[in-house]
N, C-alpha and C positions, 0 to 999 in steps of 0.2 A: 277233415273229411274222413268219414268212415267208408269202408268198402267191404262188401260181402263177395266171396268168391266160391265157385263150384268146387266141390271136393267129392271124391269117390270113397265110399266106406270100405275099408279093408278088413277090420276086425271090430268086434263089439264085446263089451262086458258090462251088462246092466245099462245104465244111462251114460256110459262112456264109450267112445269109439275112437279108432285110429283111422285117419283118412289120408288120402293122397291128393296133393295139389301140385300138378305138373312135376311129379317125381319127388316131391317133398312130403315126408310123413309128419303128420301133426295129430295131437290129441284133440278131440272135440267132445263137447257135452251134448247130450240128446234131450236134456230136460225140457227144452222149449219146443220140441217137435210136436205138431198137432196130429201127426199120423205115425204109424209104425215105420221103422226103417230096417232094411236088411242089408247084409253084406252085398256089395256090388251096386247099391243105389247111389245116385248122385244127390248130394244135399247142398244147400246154400249155406256157407259157413261165415259167420260174422262174430268177431271178437271171441273166438273159441267155442261158439255155440252154433249148432246146426239149427236153422230156423225154418227151413222148408225143403221139401223134396224138389228135385230138378230132373227133367228128362235129359236123355243124351243130346237131343237137339238144342235144348236150352243151354246146357253146359258148353257145347261146341260154339254156339253163337256168343256166349259170354266171353270165352277165351279169345275169340276173334276180335271182339270189341276192345278187350284189354290190350291185345297186341297193337291194335290201331292207335289207341290212346298213348301207348308207350313208344310209338314209332317203330314197331318191330315187324310191321306187315311186309310181306314179300313184294318185290317189284314185279309188275305185270309185264 
């Protein structure tokens, strides 16, 4: 199973970016992005490629769902 995760763009150099995923810094390619990306944007990262922009709300919801799937949600 493949999984795409939200990542915040930290730095950019041409079609290459460095992104943050929950405190982990990763290199990402921007070649597949259908729209422009800027530092601070959220992108959906799949197999090292940013494939679409994400809003703050979408990123937050995705992280909540991932936590639930992994059994990390907080007890209410």
